[in-house]
C-alpha positions, -999 to 999 in steps of 0.1 A, spaced: -25 229 512 -8 263 502 11 288 521 -8 319 529 20 342 514 29 329 479 54 352 463 63 346 426 99 337 416 119 362 395 138 351 365 170 367 377 165 354 414 183 323 427 164 292 439 179 294 475 170 332 477 134 325 465 131 294 491 144 317 520 121 345 507 91 322 509 101 309 543 107 341 560 74 358 544 54 330 559 70 336 596 99 309 596 132 321 608 154 295 595 152 270 567 153 237 588 122 249 605 107 255 572 115 221 558 100 204 589 67 224 580 67 213 545 71 175 555 41 181 577 21 196 549 25 171 522 -4 144 519 -1 111 537 2 95 504 34 112 494 48 121 526 69 90 529 88 93 497 88 129 497 101 137 531 129 114 528 149 132 501 141 168 511 171 187 517 178 191 554 202 222 545 194 249 520 231 243 506 220 210 491 183 223 479 194 231 441 190 209 413 228 204 405 232 187 441 209 158 430 232 126 432 211 94 432 176 102 420 171 133 399 132 123 395 131 127 434 146 161 434 121 172 404 91 157 426 103 178 456 105 211 433 69 200 421 57 197 455 73 230 466 58 248 435 24 235 446 28 249 481 38 283 468 12 285 440 37 287 411 44 263 382 70 237 383 85 253 350 88 287 370 109 269 396 130 249 371 138 283 353 157 297 383 174 263 392 210 254 386 213 221 370 245 203 361 255 211 326 260 184 297 291 202 285 326 207 302 349 235 301 386 229 293 406 208 315 374 187 323 358 215 345 322 208 352 297 232 341 263 245 357 235 253 334 208 279 338 185 295 314 206 286 282 239 295 297 267 272 309 289 285 336 321 267 353 311 252 386 342 266 402 326 301 397 299 292 423 305 309 457 296 289 489 261 302 502 277 316 534 300 339 512 274 354 489 276 392 488 247 414 482 236 447 468 216 469 494 200 488 467 188 459 448 173 443 481 156 477 489 141 482 453 133 445 445 133 426 478 151 395 465 187 380 459 200 376 422 216 345 409 247 365 397 257 374 433 264 335 434 293 337 410 329 347 420 336 369 389 307 390 393 317 415 420 298 446 414 260 456 408 263 467 373 229 485 378 237 505 407 276 509 401 284 498 436 306 469 448 289 439 463 289 439 501 296 409 523 300 425 557 285 454 577 309 478 594 301 461 628 316 430 613 284 409 610 283 387 578 254 399 552 250 362 538 217 349 532 214 327 563 219 356 585 206 386 568 170 393 563 156 408 531 161 444 544 184 473 539 196 472 576 220 450 593 204 422 612 229 426 638 235 463 647 205 476 629 227 502 610 217 512 572 234 492 546 225 521 521 249 544 539 278 518 536 277 513 499 309 519 481 315 526 444 328 497 425 360 503 404 358 507 366 371 473 359 348 455 383 318 474 367 328 466 333 335 428 339 303 422 358 281 443 332 298 420 306 292 388 322 257 398 329 250 403 291 258 439 284 275 447 252 308 465 261 331 482 237 365 466 232 355 434 247 343 403 228 306 404 218 300 367 223 274 343 237 272 345 276 286 310 281 316 318 259 321 350 281 324 328 312 346 305 293 369 334 285 373 343 321 378 307 328 406 304 302 422 335 314 426 322 350 438 291 336 463 300 311 473 337 315 471 346 351 464 316 371 476 332 406 457 364 400 428 363 423 416 398 416 419 398 379 393 422 367 418 449 356 441 422 340 411 407 321 399 441 308 433 453 297 441 416 283 410 415 261 411 451 248 444 441 231 428 410 217 437 392 193 473 407 190 483 402 227 475 365 221 498 366 190 526 385 208 526 359 237 527 328 213 556 346 192 575 351 226 570 316 235 585 305 203 614 327 205 620 317 242 619 281 233 643 286 205 668 305 226 670 280 253 662 247 233 685 217 238 669 199 211 670 205 174 637 221 161 627 191 142 626 169 175 605 193 196 570 188 204 539 211 204 540 212 241 577 220 244 570 253 228 533 262 238 528 240 268 490 230 276 478 257 251 453 236 232 440 217 259 430 249 280 416 265 250 396 236 234 363 240 253 352 274 263 326 257 263 323 255 224 351 238 204 342 251 169 361 281 156 328 300 148 321 303 185 356 298 203 375 329 196 406 317 216 411 285 195 400 303 163 429 327 168 454 300 178 447 283 145 447 315 128 484 320 141 494 285 135 480 288 98 498 321 92 531 308 105 531 272 91 511 274 58 517 310 46 552 317 61 565 279 60 577 284 95 597 256 114 569 253 136 554 231 110 578 203 121 566 202 157 552 169 168 518 169 182 497 140 198 465 126 189 445 148 215 460 179 201 452 169 165 417 161 175 413 197 189 427 212 159 405 191 135 375 194 159 370 158 161 378 129 183 410 109 189 392 77 175 387 96 144 424 105 144 434 68 148 410 61 118 427 87 97 461 71 103 449 36 96 434 49 62 468 66 54 452 100 52 473 113 83 507 99 85 531 98 115 563 121 116 585 90 118 577 55 107 565 34 138 580 1 147 558 -28 145 562 -33 182 557 4 189 523 12 209 513 47 202 490 62 229 467 94 225 496 113 243 523 100 221 537 131 199 537 112 166 521 137 139 536 166 123 517 200 129 519 208 95 504 175 82 474 181 107 468 216 93 470 205 58 443 178 66 422 203 80 423 224 49 417 196 25 391 176 44 379 190 80 366 224 71 329 227 81 302 254 85 313 262 120 350 254 116 364 266 84 390 289 71 369 320 67 367 321 107 404 327 108 399 365 102 387 380 134 353 399 130 357 421 159 
């Protein structure tokens, strides 16, 4: 069996919007009724195993919600593709899967069409805003609307809407695919508001547009930079569009100024001699929040690249006292773009020596600050440069 009306999914459409579109175009008012119809539509042979893992709620329909059996979720999508007359690959193309990589601070990622996005960017389905002009012109909802940092339609220059003037929510559960409010019937096209310049620029940049004065990096790294900014620069700034734009327009000098300010402040307030301080005493969690955005190589992580550039110039070129800072195995692994196991091996081989001789009874963990920063940078120069993490990347190319 196939549905009478079988619309094709669009590449920029979300799976949830597509499933609702299929349901409503075939006369179903809500998703639960639609699911019951699917269960009754499958063959007797497959109905038992198929119906048992169908999502009861559209909020758990996407691929990244699979917990026990990924195969069963794929089987469900295959059956749904058959009912709608599209191919499984077309459905998988619009799914959100769990990403294999993590962002800094072990943040889980989502994966879609070659792009990794932090899971924390995903809005709840009952809070997804819409662009009435897109709905009028295209008749479907876009995946970008699901992400918190995308706040304006960069194609129509308007702010995304969450409520009608009457107070009704415009979320996908309540609103039909029309340009009028489902509750009061008012035209949503007459209620649109122009987005701020910062909203438009940031949304267009996250959608893949090339924007002057903003880093021209791959899409995953753009989401990673927003993630890094919210973690390290302005964790309390919920509406950070203006802050993000002004920050990266001054990149990388604004980062260098902050790092120099951190050095000066620590020196002024220090209660320990410089040679007894650790990297975290001066820079805090700088390396741990910058190591995966989601790339960790200098060639595609512009934050880590410029941190290494700053440290290299201060420690190697200028002979700064920063070179005496003690760092732990995790921080050394980040700078060398390797693992803590490899750091332990370097120590065992005598290639990387500790800042102070360890006692025979002393047990050093990966968080013990036992290495000298200058030694790690020299080790990188001598033995750990690669095609994607070498000295030529220290000069910013944009």
